[in-house]
MIKOL-7841 format. One record per residue: residue in one letter; z, x, y of N, C-alpha, C, O in turn. Coordinates in steps of 0.02 Angstrom, whole numbers, plus 50000, padded with zeros to 5 digits. Example, Ala and Ser with C-alpha at 12.3 -4.5 7.8 and 13.67 -1.06 7.14 Angstrom:
<rs>
A503905066049716503905061549775503905066049835504235071249834 S503545064249888503575068449947503945064550002504025067050057 
</rs>
This chain:
<rs>
M529465031949203529985026949181529705021749138529125019849144 I530115019449095529905014449040530445008849046531045010049046 V530155002549051530564995849042530384993348982529794991948972 R530834992348935530744990048863530894982248870531264980048914 G530564978248822530734971448812530684967948879531164964248893 I530164968448923530184965448985530204957048982530484953849027 A529904954148930529944946848927530684944748925530844939348951 A531104948348899531844946348889532184947248952532764945248956 R531874950449008532074950449076531944944549115532124944549174 A531634939049088531384933549130532064929849156532534928449120 V532014928649221532514924349251532234917349278531774917049318 F532554911649252532274905649268532804902549318533394904249317 S532534897549365532914894349411532694887049402532094885949394 N533144881749402532964875149415532734872649482532524866949489 R532774876949531532554875249597531814877149609531424873349639 K531634883049586530974885649595530794891349548531224893849512 M530164893549548529924899149508530454904849512530654906849566 G530654907549455531084913349454530734919049457530174919349430 K531004924449492530684931549503531164936849478531764936349490 S530914941949444531294946849426530864954349438530344955549407 G531134958549483530754964449493530844968949429531344968449393 L530344973449418530384977749354530274985149381530754988949379 L529724987149404529594993549429529224993549493528794989249506 S529394998649534529054999349594528895006349608529335010549603 G528275007749624528175015049652527835014849715527805009549746 N527575020149738527275020949808526665017149818526475015149873 Q526345015949755525645012849764525595005849713525075002949701 V526245004149688526124997949643526804995449630527294999149627 F526824988449622527444984749606527354980349547526844977049539 S527854980049506527814975849452528444970649443529014972549456 G528334964549424528884960249418528694954149375528124953449354 L529174949949363529034943949324528994937649365529414936749409 N528554933349355528574926649380528764922149317528444922149265 C529334918149332529534913949271529574906149292529914904149339 F529214902749255529114895649274529504891249213529424892549153 L529904886449235529994881149189529554875449194529254874649247 P529464871149143528934866049147528954862149216529474860049241 G528384861649240528304858349304528294862249366528104859849419 Q528504868449358528564872349423527914876049439527554877849393 T527774877249500527174880449528527294886049573527824886849605 H526784890049576526834895549634526254893449679525684894649658 S526344890449738525824887049773525294892049798525374898149796 L524764889149819524164892649844524334897449898524604895449950 H524174904649887524334908849940523884914649933523514914849883 T523864920149983523484925049984523904931650001524454931150026 H523644937049987523974943450004523454947350040522924948750014 A523624949250104523234953050145523234960550123523784963250126 G522734964150103522724971350086523104972050019523344977550006 Q523154967649981523454968449907523074964949862522884959149874 D522924968449802522624965349746523224963649698523744966949697 K523114958549660523724955949611523444954349544522964950549537 L523764957549490523534955949426524084951149396524674952149412 Y523944946549356524404941949319524254943549243523674943149222 F524714945149206524624945949128525194940649102525794941249113 V524904935449066525354930249032525724933848971525384936748929 L526334933848968526794936548916526944931248872526904932248811 E527134925148895527324919548851527114912848889527094912248950 G526974907848843526784901348870526084900348886525654904348869 R525944894548920525294892148941525394889049010525894885649025 G524834890549053524824887449112524134886549142523634886549106 N524094885749212523484884949243523474890349304523984891449336 V522964893249315522934897849371522254895549413521734893449387 T522374896349479521804895249522521714901649559522194904449586 V521084903949561520874910149604520244908049637519714906649608 G520334908049700519794905449741519584898349727520024894049735 A519044896449710518824889149698518934887449627518854881549610 D519104892249582519154890949509519824889949484520284893649501 T519884884849443520574884049411520364884249334519844881649312 D520874887949293520724888749225521374888349194521874889849226 A521404886249128521964887249084522034894449063521554898149051 I522674896249059522904902849036523434902048985523784897048980 E523474907948942523974908548887524144915148880523834919748907 A524704915948841524924922748821524344927448796523964925948751 G524304932948829523804938448810523154938348866522674942248864 D523244933148913522724932548961522854936649024523424936849047 L522324940249055522424943749116521944941449170521344940549163 V522324940749226521994937149289522014942249348522524945449362 L521394942649382521394947049450521354942049508520904937949510 A521834942449557521694939449618521594944849666522074948249682 R520944946149694520824951349742521184949549809521384943849823 E521254954749846521564954349911521224949049956520614949249960 G521564944649989521324939950027521034933149991520824928350023 V521044933349930520774927449892521364923249873521854925749844 Q521314916649889521884911949878521974911449800521494911349762 H522594911049780522764910649707523444906349701523834905549748 A523504903749640524134899349628524204899649554523734901149516 L524884898049531525024896849456525394890549453525734888349499 E525294887449391525714881549378525844881549301525474884249260 N526424878249288526624877749215526664869849201527194866849210 P526094866749180526164859649162526674858249108526874852449104 G526934863149064527374862149011526984861548945526374862248948 P527274860148888528114858548889528514864448879529124863748873 D528214870848877528584876748868528644880548928528294878948975 N529114885948934529184890448982528584895248995528234896448946 L528434898049049527874901649064528174908449097528514908249148 V528024914049065528214920049090527604924749104527214926249059 V527554926949166526954930449189527174937349217527634937549258 L526884942749197526964949749229526524949249289525924948049282 A526774950049351526354950949409526354958749430526874962049432 V525764961049444525754968549470525344968649533524774966349535 M525634971349585525304971649654525154978149670525534982649652 A524604979549704524474986749720524114985349792523614981749796 P524384988549845524944992549847525554987349847525444981349857 P526144989749836526744985449841526944982049902526754984549955 P527254977249903527464973449964527914977950002528344981049972 A527854978350062528234983850106528784979950143529254983250166 T528784973750151529224970150194529724965950156530134962650187 R529704965950093530194961750048530544966050006530324971449988 S531174963549987531564967449938531284965449870530974960149865 K531394969749817531164968649748531344962149724530934959549686 S531894958749738532094952249710531684946949743531644941649712 D531384947549795530924942649827530234942549801529884937749815 Q530004947149767529304947949746529124942249702528554941849678 
</rs>
């Protein structure tokens, strides 16, 4: 399966980070995390799941474990299973991040990822 122009599928919300499911298989899930300036995805972990973040558009900050770093379009981040991680968009532009999880979340619908 091919999804073309994924950045154009970004969904933003004034209330919280927007999410848009892209593709899901038996062993992997992909979706977009979409941040308006000032929005964050709070520190959290995933038991039994690794997560990759690939920055498509914008700039932000990522925390993985004890480290926080600036990220920008073209950067790739790995949050290993069980390691706390978070994203934030300090602005001034929107931030669009491709999130890939393996294995995929089993208890949530694609729109909740």
